[in-house]
N, C-alpha and C positions, 0 to 999 in steps of 0.2 A: 411799343416795340422796343427791341433794349438793340443795341448797334451788333453786327456780327459782323466776321470779316468774310463769311460765305455768302451773306449779301452784296460783298463787292466783287466777289468773283463771278455771281450770278450775272453780274448789271454788264459785265465784261465780257461774258459768252451769248453773245446776242445771236440764237441760231440764224435769224435772217441773215446776219452780215457773212456770217459761214458759208451760207448759199449763195450770196448774191456776191460776196467776195471768196472764193476760195483758196484763193494762194497769199490772200492780203497777209497771213502772220507767217512769219520763219519759222525755222527748226529750234528747236529748245537745245541750248549750248551744256556743254555738262565746264564747268568756269573751276582755271585753276587759280584764279586769283580774286577778291572780291570786286567784281569788276561789274556788278548788276545792272548798276545806276544808270553805265554807256552803255549795257545792254538792251536797257527797255526803254532809255530814251531816243537810241540810234533806228533802234527796231519802230517805235513810235513817230519819229520823221520818215523811215521809210513807205510803212505802209500809211500814210497820210498820202505822201507822192506818187505813191500806184492807186490809191483808192482815186484822188481826182487827177490821174491820168497823166501825172507829171513824171513819172516812172513806171519804165514799163517791167511788167512781171519778171523778167527774166533777170533783171540786175540785184543786186543786192549795195546798202553800206553798209563801211567799214564800223563793226566797234574799235579796230583802235585807235581808230583817226581820235575818238573822244578820251581817249583812254591816255594817246600819248599829251594831249594839249590842255589838259587838269591840271594845272599849275602846282606844285610838289605841296608848298604852303596851304593847300585846299582838299588834299587826299590825306585819308590814315593810312596806319598800316596796309600793306599787301592792297593798297589802290582804291578802299572804301571811299566814297564822297562823304565829304564833311557837312557839306551843308548842300541842299537842291542849288542853290540861288549861283551857285558855282559854277553849274554848269550850262548855265543861261547864254552866258558871251560865244560855248565852243558853237552851240547850233544857232544861234541870230547873228553872230559875227563874223566868225572865220569860214565855218561851214565842212562839209564834209565832201570826199570827193566817190567815187565809185570802188566795190570790195575789190575787184582788182588791182585797183591803184595802192590801195593801204591792207592786204591780206590780213587777217588776226594771228595773231604770236603772240599776246595774252602778257606781253611785257608790258611791265610799267615803267621800262626806263629809256623805254624806245621816244626820241624827242624829233620825230620825223613830222613833217604840215604838211599841210593840206597845198599853203602857198610854195610849196617845193617844188609842183607840179602846176608849173603854169597854163600847157595847155590842156590840162584834166578839166572838164564839165566839174564844178562846184554847187554842191546842195545847202542853201540855208531856209532855218526857218527867220518867219518875218518877225516873229514874237513866242515865248512862251510863257503859260498864266500860269503858277502854280496855287493851288486852291486846300484848304487847312483847316479841316474840320472843328480846328480852335479859334476859326475864326466866326462860328456862330454862336451868340451868347451859350451858356448852360443853362439851357432850360430843356425840359421835356420834351423829345420830339427832335432834337438837330442832327442827332443821326438818321432820320426819315428825309428830313430837308439836305442833310448832307448828301446822302445816295440820290433824290432827287436833282438835285444837282450835276451827279457822276451820270446818271442816264440821261440828261438831256446832252450835256457833252459827248459823252460817247456814240451819241446818235450823229452828231455832225463830223467826229473826227475819232481818231482812235487815243487813247488818253494812257496815262504810265501812273502806276500808284503806288506809294512809297509808303511802306509800312513798318513803323520804327522797330528796332531791334531790340528786344529786352532779357534778362538772365536769363528768363524761361526758350529761351531760340535757343540756346545751347543744349538741350535737354531733347533736341526733336532728333528724331535718325532716319526722317527724309521720306516720308511714309504717312506723318501724320499733316493737320493744318494749324498752323500758325494759331492760338490763338491769348494771347496775352492778356492778364486780369487786369483789371479798372486799376487794380493799386499800381502797376507797372507804367500803363499810360499813362495816368496820370504823372509817375515822376519824369518821362520822358519828353 
């Protein structure tokens, strides 16, 4: 079976989880900058905390904190994340506060910090593990093994999937499914 981005999307949309945790996923945002990494990772932590009763469903975590805390030398033009590993200290060491403490502005030049709010409740994750398809040996079926890993992980906790952007991404009009060629993926 060939690898398909559609399969990853199907893995993440588990009907049973939607029925059990109807308010687990937050609303979709229209981004002003390339901060999808901050949206995905913050929302992953928020969903995890809600799923395990550590955050009330009526509260949200702010995406702005992750945007603010990413060092300038770790981001590209318009705020994109150069390497996923640069985001780990934000969530594992500094943490975040409630959305009401740091509302979303999409500013990539704001330098406010959760520690500026000494009385605010802070939320940290104990750790983040990054899994790559490339860690599986280049053998037939490695995509299936990677998909099985994702299925196991998503049963325990919400996950974030990072998909490398390639040249063909710029040709999308917003309604297609991003499906880079094998050649593009080998180059990323």
